Backbone as JSON, one array per atom type, in Angstrom:
{
  "sequence": "MGFIKEFKEFAMRGNVMDMAVGVIIGGAFGKIVSSLVDDVIMPLVGKAVGNVDFTSLFINLSNDTKYDSLAAAKEAGASVFAYGQFIQNTVDFIIVAFCIFLMLKGINKLMNLKKKKEEAPAPEAPKGPTQEELLTEIRDLLKQK",
  "N": [[104.12, 50.45, 5.9], [106.42, 50.02, 6.76], [107.78, 51.83, 8.23], [106.43, 51.47, 10.79], [106.75, 48.98, 11.48], [109.68, 49.43, 11.93], [109.86, 51.19, 13.81], [108.59, 49.46, 16.16], [110.65, 47.81, 16.41], [112.6, 49.27, 17.26], [111.27, 50.15, 19.93], [111.0, 47.94, 20.89], [113.48, 47.35, 21.81], [116.39, 46.16, 23.81], [117.5, 48.1, 25.24], [115.43, 50.2, 25.4], [113.27, 49.17, 26.39], [114.45, 48.86, 29.08], [115.26, 51.27, 30.21], [112.75, 52.28, 30.14], [111.86, 51.13, 31.98], [113.18, 51.67, 34.46], [112.57, 54.63, 34.27], [109.86, 54.52, 35.3], [110.2, 53.29, 37.61], [111.89, 54.97, 38.87], [110.82, 57.54, 39.14], [108.72, 56.43, 41.08], [110.25, 56.08, 43.14], [110.98, 58.74, 43.67], [108.98, 59.77, 44.72], [108.6, 58.47, 46.96], [111.13, 59.22, 48.35], [110.64, 61.85, 48.38], [108.05, 62.12, 50.2], [109.45, 61.0, 52.51], [111.42, 63.21, 53.01], [109.62, 65.34, 53.33], [107.52, 64.2, 55.34], [109.25, 63.44, 57.02], [111.75, 63.56, 57.8], [112.38, 66.63, 57.59], [110.19, 67.82, 59.32], [111.33, 67.06, 61.7], [114.09, 68.21, 61.67], [113.17, 70.66, 61.58], [111.75, 70.66, 64.16], [114.24, 70.64, 65.72], [115.58, 73.04, 65.29], [113.93, 74.56, 66.71], [111.08, 74.45, 66.52], [110.56, 75.06, 63.67], [108.81, 75.42, 60.31], [109.87, 74.79, 57.44], [108.5, 75.1, 54.96], [106.75, 77.12, 54.91], [108.81, 79.35, 55.63], [109.31, 82.31, 54.33], [110.4, 85.38, 52.54], [109.25, 88.52, 52.39], [108.59, 90.86, 49.49], [107.6, 92.57, 48.35], [106.27, 94.71, 49.91], [105.71, 96.76, 52.63], [103.76, 95.03, 54.46], [102.97, 92.83, 57.01], [102.66, 89.28, 56.75], [101.16, 86.6, 58.01], [101.26, 84.09, 57.02], [103.01, 82.31, 54.38], [100.9, 81.16, 52.74], [99.03, 83.52, 52.95], [100.21, 85.49, 52.15], [100.65, 85.02, 49.6], [97.99, 84.9, 48.79], [97.07, 87.52, 49.08], [98.65, 88.36, 46.87], [101.19, 89.55, 47.06], [104.52, 89.7, 46.3], [106.88, 87.42, 47.09], [109.65, 85.79, 48.39], [110.18, 82.49, 48.46], [111.94, 80.63, 50.37], [112.29, 78.52, 52.14], [110.66, 76.29, 51.08], [112.62, 75.91, 48.55], [114.86, 74.86, 50.12], [113.74, 72.56, 51.43], [113.49, 71.23, 48.98], [116.01, 70.8, 48.07], [117.08, 69.31, 50.09], [115.73, 67.07, 49.28], [116.58, 66.41, 46.8], [119.09, 66.0, 47.13], [119.3, 63.57, 48.91], [117.91, 61.98, 46.69], [119.71, 61.89, 45.13], [122.48, 60.89, 46.21], [121.27, 58.52, 46.96], [121.21, 57.36, 44.13], [124.01, 57.47, 43.96], [124.84, 55.86, 44.95], [123.69, 53.35, 44.34], [124.66, 53.05, 41.48], [127.16, 52.76, 42.2], [127.34, 50.37, 43.36], [126.35, 49.03, 40.95], [128.55, 49.23, 38.81], [130.31, 48.02, 40.69], [129.35, 45.5, 40.49], [129.48, 45.18, 37.92], [132.41, 45.32, 37.45], [133.62, 43.05, 38.74], [132.2, 40.94, 37.12], [133.56, 41.35, 34.8], [136.3, 40.82, 35.03], [136.16, 38.25, 36.08], [135.5, 37.46, 33.35], [137.85, 38.2, 31.84], [139.22, 36.81, 33.2], [142.71, 35.13, 32.69], [142.62, 32.05, 30.36], [143.76, 28.78, 31.48], [147.23, 27.9, 30.43], [147.77, 25.51, 27.79], [149.57, 22.81, 27.93], [152.67, 23.09, 27.13], [154.04, 21.86, 24.55], [157.03, 20.07, 22.79], [159.43, 21.85, 21.33], [160.06, 23.52, 17.82], [162.6, 23.06, 17.23], [163.43, 20.65, 18.87], [161.85, 18.68, 17.8], [163.14, 18.64, 15.2], [165.32, 17.9, 16.11], [165.09, 15.27, 17.18], [163.9, 13.92, 15.29], [166.12, 13.79, 13.41], [167.88, 12.02, 15.2], [166.21, 10.07, 14.98], [166.49, 8.94, 12.37], [168.8, 8.53, 12.23], [169.34, 6.38, 13.57], [168.39, 4.35, 11.6]],
  "CA": [[104.39, 49.52, 6.76], [108.14, 49.79, 7.08], [107.88, 52.8, 9.52], [105.93, 51.16, 11.94], [108.05, 48.13, 12.04], [110.96, 49.92, 12.55], [109.57, 51.53, 15.48], [108.46, 48.28, 16.87], [111.95, 47.25, 16.7], [113.12, 50.18, 17.94], [110.68, 50.36, 21.12], [111.17, 46.54, 21.74], [115.09, 46.79, 21.71], [116.58, 45.9, 25.31], [117.85, 49.37, 26.16], [114.69, 50.86, 25.59], [112.54, 48.79, 27.47], [115.17, 48.75, 30.29], [115.17, 52.92, 30.34], [111.32, 52.81, 30.74], [111.29, 50.57, 33.72], [114.24, 52.56, 35.03], [112.04, 55.96, 34.83], [108.87, 54.13, 35.95], [110.84, 52.93, 38.95], [112.58, 56.52, 39.21], [109.0, 58.1, 39.46], [107.81, 55.8, 42.25], [111.37, 56.27, 44.01], [111.29, 59.84, 43.89], [107.39, 60.34, 45.35], [108.91, 57.86, 48.36], [111.99, 60.13, 48.94], [109.71, 63.15, 48.8], [107.46, 61.99, 51.35], [110.56, 60.76, 53.56], [111.75, 64.37, 53.45], [108.6, 66.48, 53.73], [106.88, 64.0, 56.49], [109.9, 62.77, 57.99], [112.87, 64.7, 58.27], [112.13, 68.08, 57.26], [109.94, 68.13, 60.32], [112.62, 66.82, 62.68], [115.21, 69.13, 61.79], [112.49, 71.85, 61.89], [111.67, 70.76, 65.36], [115.72, 70.53, 66.56], [116.08, 74.27, 65.23], [113.25, 75.73, 67.13], [109.39, 74.14, 65.65], [110.25, 75.74, 62.42], [108.08, 74.63, 59.5], [110.65, 75.12, 56.45], [107.53, 75.35, 54.04], [106.38, 78.27, 55.19], [109.75, 80.51, 55.61], [109.54, 83.56, 52.98], [110.49, 86.93, 52.88], [108.06, 89.53, 51.72], [109.8, 91.37, 48.59], [106.71, 93.37, 47.64], [105.76, 96.14, 50.22], [106.16, 96.67, 54.38], [102.64, 94.56, 55.08], [103.5, 91.49, 57.44], [101.76, 88.19, 56.38], [101.39, 85.46, 58.92], [102.1, 82.96, 56.6], [103.29, 82.09, 53.13], [99.56, 81.27, 51.84], [98.37, 84.7, 53.32], [101.08, 86.41, 51.35], [100.67, 84.62, 48.0], [96.82, 84.98, 48.3], [97.41, 88.73, 48.76], [99.57, 88.92, 45.77], [102.34, 89.68, 47.29], [105.82, 89.15, 45.88], [107.83, 86.92, 48.19], [110.88, 84.7, 48.18], [109.83, 81.64, 49.22], [113.68, 79.79, 50.3], [111.81, 77.46, 52.86], [110.42, 75.07, 49.84], [113.61, 75.65, 48.07], [115.72, 74.02, 51.15], [113.31, 71.51, 51.31], [113.68, 70.69, 47.91], [117.49, 70.32, 48.11], [117.55, 68.35, 50.69], [115.24, 66.21, 48.73], [117.54, 66.11, 45.61], [120.68, 65.46, 47.64], [118.73, 62.12, 49.2], [118.02, 60.75, 46.0], [121.33, 61.98, 44.22], [123.1, 59.95, 47.21], [120.66, 57.06, 46.65], [121.82, 57.17, 43.07], [125.14, 57.5, 43.67], [125.08, 54.33, 45.81], [123.3, 52.37, 43.04], [125.3, 53.51, 40.31], [128.39, 52.44, 42.91], [127.12, 48.92, 43.44], [126.45, 48.37, 39.66], [129.63, 49.23, 38.93], [131.36, 47.13, 41.57], [129.38, 43.98, 39.84], [130.06, 44.82, 36.34], [133.9, 45.15, 37.45], [133.65, 41.88, 39.15], [131.78, 40.43, 35.96], [134.61, 41.46, 33.55], [137.35, 40.11, 35.83], [135.91, 36.69, 35.78], [135.58, 37.18, 31.95], [138.98, 38.66, 31.63], [140.5, 35.92, 33.87], [142.98, 34.32, 31.61], [142.57, 30.46, 30.3], [144.88, 28.42, 31.88], [148.01, 27.75, 29.34], [148.18, 24.48, 27.38], [150.53, 21.97, 28.3], [153.56, 23.27, 25.84], [154.81, 20.65, 23.46], [158.37, 19.95, 22.7], [160.05, 23.66, 20.23], [160.25, 22.89, 16.4], [164.31, 22.61, 17.11], [163.41, 19.69, 19.52], [160.92, 17.25, 16.99], [163.75, 17.87, 14.25], [166.73, 17.06, 16.47], [164.42, 13.93, 17.52], [163.48, 13.17, 13.76], [167.33, 13.39, 12.76], [168.28, 11.19, 15.38], [165.21, 8.59, 14.1], [166.67, 8.99, 10.8], [170.45, 7.93, 12.19], [169.39, 4.99, 13.87], [168.0, 3.63, 10.73]],
  "C": [[105.98, 49.31, 7.32], [108.47, 50.63, 8.44], [107.63, 52.17, 10.67], [106.77, 49.79, 12.33], [109.33, 48.83, 12.5], [111.09, 50.63, 13.97], [109.13, 50.71, 16.3], [109.88, 47.82, 17.22], [112.81, 48.01, 17.43], [112.85, 50.23, 19.64], [110.64, 48.91, 21.87], [112.69, 46.24, 22.01], [115.25, 46.82, 23.73], [116.67, 47.28, 26.03], [116.88, 50.12, 26.57], [113.51, 50.5, 26.62], [113.04, 49.23, 29.05], [115.05, 50.42, 30.78], [113.6, 53.08, 30.97], [110.97, 52.23, 31.79], [112.09, 51.42, 34.67], [113.38, 54.1, 35.65], [110.97, 55.67, 35.61], [109.68, 54.05, 37.46], [111.15, 54.33, 39.92], [111.37, 57.03, 39.63], [108.64, 57.76, 40.7], [109.04, 56.3, 43.45], [111.22, 57.92, 44.59], [110.2, 60.53, 45.0], [108.05, 59.6, 47.09], [110.24, 58.91, 48.75], [111.19, 61.72, 49.28], [108.83, 63.3, 49.98], [108.34, 62.05, 52.39], [110.97, 61.82, 53.66], [110.47, 65.38, 53.9], [107.97, 65.67, 55.07], [107.68, 63.57, 57.16], [111.24, 63.75, 58.85], [113.11, 65.77, 58.39], [111.34, 68.36, 58.88], [110.49, 67.72, 61.73], [113.55, 67.6, 62.74], [114.12, 70.22, 62.04], [112.2, 71.54, 63.66], [113.41, 70.68, 66.13], [116.07, 71.75, 66.25], [114.76, 75.1, 65.87], [111.96, 75.72, 66.57], [109.5, 75.0, 64.44], [109.68, 74.77, 61.08], [108.87, 74.97, 58.16], [109.64, 75.52, 54.99], [106.73, 76.62, 53.87], [107.67, 79.39, 55.4], [109.53, 80.98, 54.0], [109.84, 84.56, 53.57], [109.72, 87.78, 51.57], [109.05, 90.6, 50.83], [108.73, 92.68, 48.14], [106.25, 94.84, 48.48], [106.18, 95.75, 52.14], [104.91, 95.84, 55.06], [103.48, 93.25, 55.66], [102.21, 90.56, 57.07], [102.5, 87.25, 57.51], [101.93, 84.3, 58.31], [102.08, 83.17, 55.08], [102.12, 82.12, 52.08], [99.24, 82.68, 51.71], [98.64, 85.67, 52.33], [100.9, 86.41, 49.5], [99.06, 84.88, 47.88], [96.66, 86.67, 48.44], [97.95, 89.19, 47.62], [100.67, 89.38, 45.97], [103.66, 89.25, 46.69], [106.65, 88.93, 47.1], [108.83, 86.04, 47.42], [110.85, 83.72, 49.32], [110.94, 80.46, 49.46], [113.49, 78.96, 51.05], [111.53, 76.25, 51.76], [111.61, 74.74, 49.17], [114.59, 74.75, 48.91], [114.94, 72.68, 51.35], [113.52, 70.33, 50.09], [115.08, 70.23, 47.71], [117.75, 69.66, 48.82], [116.94, 67.15, 49.66], [116.26, 65.48, 47.49], [118.63, 65.42, 46.1], [120.3, 64.17, 48.33], [118.7, 61.14, 47.98], [119.26, 60.91, 44.92], [122.4, 61.09, 44.78], [122.8, 58.72, 46.72], [121.05, 56.57, 45.01], [122.89, 56.51, 42.77], [125.32, 56.04, 44.42], [124.57, 52.99, 45.03], [124.04, 52.02, 42.36], [127.02, 52.5, 40.95], [128.54, 50.85, 43.24], [127.13, 48.27, 42.25], [127.66, 48.39, 39.09], [130.62, 48.11, 39.32], [131.01, 45.75, 40.85], [129.61, 43.59, 38.78], [131.64, 44.62, 36.41], [134.0, 43.4, 37.94], [133.08, 40.87, 37.97], [132.9, 40.32, 34.93], [135.62, 40.84, 34.35], [137.16, 38.96, 35.3], [136.09, 36.32, 34.29], [137.2, 37.18, 31.46], [140.18, 37.71, 32.11], [141.07, 35.22, 32.53], [143.14, 33.22, 31.68], [143.85, 30.16, 30.67], [145.66, 27.74, 30.71], [147.83, 26.28, 29.13], [149.0, 23.92, 27.77], [151.33, 22.23, 26.86], [154.14, 21.85, 25.7], [156.5, 20.86, 23.16], [158.39, 21.35, 21.22], [160.14, 22.44, 18.66], [161.78, 22.05, 16.72], [164.36, 21.6, 17.67], [162.5, 18.46, 18.83], [162.05, 17.33, 15.77], [164.91, 17.28, 14.55], [166.15, 15.65, 16.81], [164.34, 13.1, 16.02], [164.96, 13.14, 13.16], [167.9, 12.55, 13.49], [167.55, 10.04, 14.98], [166.06, 8.07, 13.18], [168.16, 8.24, 11.21], [170.61, 6.6, 12.68], [169.05, 3.76, 12.89], [169.04, 3.14, 9.49]]
}
C-alpha cells in the first residue's frame, strides 16, 4: 500500500499537474499551428511563388520515370526525396518555437516583476540613540542626583 500512496503523492504534486496541463494545451496548440501553416500560410506562400503546393514537391531518386505527383511516385514504390513536406514542417516548427519563446519571455518578465516586489527592501525602522548616547544620558542623569 505504501507504493500506491507514494505514487499518488507524486502524481498529485503541483509540478506534475502543471506539466500535464501544459502537455495537453501544447498538443492542442500544435494542432492549431499545424492547421494555420497547412491551410493558411503555405497556400499563400505557394500562391506568391507561382502556385506551388509545397506538400507535393519531391525528387525521384529511384529511376528516370516521371511521376505527376508525390502520391503516384509513392504508390509506384519509387524512392523519393519529399522536401516539400519538410519545408512545411520546418515552417510549422518555427512558428511553434516563436510562440513558445514569446510565452516564456512574458512569463519571465512577470516572474522578474514578482521578484522585484518581493526583494524590495523594507523601510528601515527609525534609528534610536546609539549605545554611547544612552550611556552618556545615564551618566548625566546620575550626575544630577
